[in-house]
C-alpha positions in Angstrom: -38.2 -30.9 41.9 -39.6 -28.7 44.6 -39.4 -31.6 47.1 -35.8 -32.2 46.2 -34.9 -28.5 46.7 -36.7 -28.5 50.0 -34.8 -31.7 51.1 -31.4 -30.2 50.0 -32.2 -26.9 51.9 -33.2 -28.8 55.0 -30.0 -30.9 54.8 -27.9 -27.7 54.5 -29.8 -26.0 57.2 -29.3 -29.0 59.6 -25.6 -29.3 58.8 -25.1 -25.6 59.3 -26.8 -25.7 62.7 -24.8 -28.7 63.8 -21.6 -27.2 62.5 -21.9 -24.3 64.9 -21.3 -26.7 67.8 -18.8 -29.2 66.4 -16.9 -27.1 63.8 -15.0 -24.9 66.2 -13.9 -27.9 68.3 -12.6 -29.9 65.3 -10.8 -27.0 63.7 -9.3 -25.5 66.9 -7.9 -28.9 67.9 -6.4 -29.3 64.4 -4.9 -25.8 64.3 -3.4 -25.9 67.9 -2.0 -29.4 67.2 -0.3 -28.0 64.0 1.1 -25.0 65.8 2.5 -27.0 68.7 3.9 -29.9 66.7 5.6 -27.5 64.3 6.7 -25.1 67.0 5.5 -22.0 65.2 6.8 -19.2 67.4 6.4 -16.2 65.1 4.7 -14.9 61.9 5.3 -11.9 59.7 3.5 -8.8 61.1 3.7 -6.2 58.3 0.7 -4.3 57.1 0.1 -6.6 54.1 0.4 -9.7 56.3 -1.9 -8.2 59.0 -4.5 -7.4 56.3 -4.4 -11.0 55.2 -4.7 -12.2 58.8 -7.7 -9.9 59.1 -9.6 -11.6 56.3 -8.6 -15.1 57.4 -9.7 -14.4 61.0 -13.1 -12.9 59.8 -13.7 -16.0 57.6 -12.8 -18.6 60.2 -14.9 -16.9 62.8 -17.8 -16.3 60.4 -17.8 -19.9 59.2 -17.5 -21.3 62.7 -14.1 -22.7 62.1 -12.5 -21.3 65.3 -13.9 -19.9 68.6 -13.5 -16.1 68.8 -11.7 -16.3 72.2 -9.1 -18.7 70.9 -8.7 -16.6 67.8 -8.1 -13.5 69.9 -5.6 -15.3 72.1 -3.6 -16.6 69.1 -3.7 -13.1 67.5 -2.3 -11.7 70.8 0.4 -14.3 70.9 1.7 -13.7 67.4 0.9 -10.1 66.6 1.7 -6.8 68.4 -0.8 -4.4 70.1 -1.1 -2.0 67.2 -2.8 -4.8 65.1 -5.6 -5.0 67.7 -8.0 -2.8 65.6 -7.7 -5.4 62.8 -8.8 -8.1 65.2 -11.9 -6.0 66.2 -12.7 -5.4 62.6 -12.3 -9.1 61.8 -14.6 -10.0 64.7 -17.3 -7.6 63.3 -17.0 -9.0 59.8 -17.1 -12.5 61.1 -20.2 -11.8 63.1 -21.8 -10.3 59.9 -20.8 -13.3 57.8 -22.2 -15.8 60.4 -25.4 -13.8 60.8 -26.1 -13.4 57.1 -25.4 -17.1 56.3 -27.8 -18.2 59.1 -30.4 -15.7 58.0 -30.4 -16.9 54.4 -30.1 -20.6 55.1 -33.3 -20.3 57.1 -32.8 -22.9 59.8 -36.4 -24.2 59.8 -35.7 -26.8 62.5 -34.7 -24.0 64.8 -37.7 -21.9 63.9 -39.8 -24.9 64.7 -38.2 -25.4 68.1 -38.7 -21.7 68.9 -42.4 -21.6 67.8 -43.5 -25.0 69.1 -44.0 -23.8 72.6 -45.9 -20.6 73.3 -43.9 -19.6 76.3 -40.7 -20.2 74.4 -42.0 -18.1 71.6 -42.9 -15.2 73.9 -39.4 -15.3 75.4 -37.8 -15.0 72.0 -40.2 -12.2 71.0 -39.3 -10.3 74.1 -35.6 -10.8 73.5 -36.0 -9.7 69.9 -37.8 -6.5 71.0 -34.9 -5.8 73.4 -32.4 -7.0 70.8 -29.6 -4.6 71.5 -29.5 -5.5 75.2 -29.9 -9.2 74.3 -26.9 -9.2 71.9 -24.7 -7.3 74.4 -25.6 -9.7 77.1 -24.8 -12.9 75.1 -21.6 -11.4 73.7 -20.4 -10.6 77.2 -20.8 -14.2 78.3 -17.5 -16.1 78.1 -19.4 -19.4 77.9 -21.9 -18.7 75.1 -20.4 -19.7 71.7 -20.0 -16.9 69.1 -21.2 -19.0 66.2 -24.3 -20.5 68.0 -25.3 -17.0 69.1 -25.1 -15.8 65.5 -27.5 -18.6 64.6 -29.9 -17.8 67.4 -29.9 -14.1 66.8 -30.6 -14.6 63.1 -33.4 -17.1 63.9 -34.9 -14.6 66.4 -35.0 -12.0 63.6 -32.8 -9.5 65.5 -32.3 -6.4 63.3 -28.9 -6.4 61.7 -27.9 -2.9 62.9 -28.7 -3.7 66.5 -26.9 -7.1 66.1 -23.7 -5.3 64.9 -23.8 -2.6 67.6 -24.5 -5.1 70.3 -21.8 -7.4 69.1 -19.2 -4.6 69.1 -20.1 -3.4 72.6 -20.4 -6.9 74.2 -17.4 -8.5 72.7 -14.8 -5.9 73.7 -14.2 -7.0 77.3 -13.6 -10.7 76.6 -11.7 -10.0 73.4 -9.3 -7.7 75.1 -8.8 -10.2 77.9 -8.2 -13.1 75.4 -5.8 -10.9 73.5 -3.9 -10.1 76.7 -3.8 -13.8 77.6 -2.2 -14.6 74.3 0.2 -11.6 74.5 1.5 -12.6 77.9 1.9 -16.3 77.0 5.4 -17.7 76.8 4.5 -20.2 74.2 1.4 -21.2 72.1 1.2 -24.4 74.3 0.9 -22.3 77.4 -2.4 -20.9 76.1 -4.0 -24.3 76.3 -2.1 -26.2 78.9 -3.6 -26.8 82.3 -2.0 -24.1 84.4 -3.3 -21.8 87.1 -4.7 -18.6 85.6 -3.7 -15.2 86.9 -6.0 -13.9 89.6 -7.0 -10.8 87.6 -7.9 -12.9 84.6 -10.0 -15.3 86.7 -11.8 -12.4 88.4 -12.6 -10.7 85.0 -13.9 -14.0 83.5 -16.0 -14.7 86.5 -17.4 -11.2 86.5 -18.3 -11.3 82.9 -20.0 -14.7 83.4 -22.1 -13.5 86.3 -23.0 -10.2 84.7 -24.1 -11.8 81.4 -25.9 -14.7 83.2 -27.9 -12.5 85.6 -28.7 -10.1 82.8 -30.0 -12.8 80.4 -31.8 -14.5 83.3 -33.6 -11.3 84.3 -34.7 -10.7 80.7 -36.0 -14.2 80.3 -37.8 -14.1 83.6 -39.5 -10.8 82.7 -40.5 -12.2 79.3 -42.1 -15.3 81.0 -44.0 -13.2 83.5 -45.3 -11.0 80.7 
């Protein structure tokens, strides 16, 4: 009986870890295809509807159904500026959901990967000690997936309070930019079509990428030296 439970837990753990990578790709492609094919150009934006969107956005981000950047862009396209605080709240709730699920599932294969190598283990221990800075840095990056980082932060035993504070601070720049991208789009298709981005948008994305990459690189380098 114990062996069966362990097997089931390992299957769930492995599925959850793999889903962080493939889930957002599958679901975002499906959603965008539906919106484009059905030419959905507007949605109700009253208080009740916005509250419902808040819960939906939190769940889809927390369960790794949609990337956060795409969620913010779609939100900006369909909903007005005064609903932006609901998006921020949804992001925070989604981060909490993803973190708690990853923490309770206990991704043993990930723990094994981390602890198998002593140098790798020291790096993660250093990142955990500097968890607030670590979370801010990974949230700033426009290329590090939200769901995967939830998984890694939980596996690294980052304290939940620092995880939430770091997520809030780090996510603001790219979420605002994604929201603006959606708000300025002429159609839902223009968010995903191959077009030349605005110079300001490009500059901000590149800046966020370099800041986060250099920051994370310096922390890892220092951890390896120590």
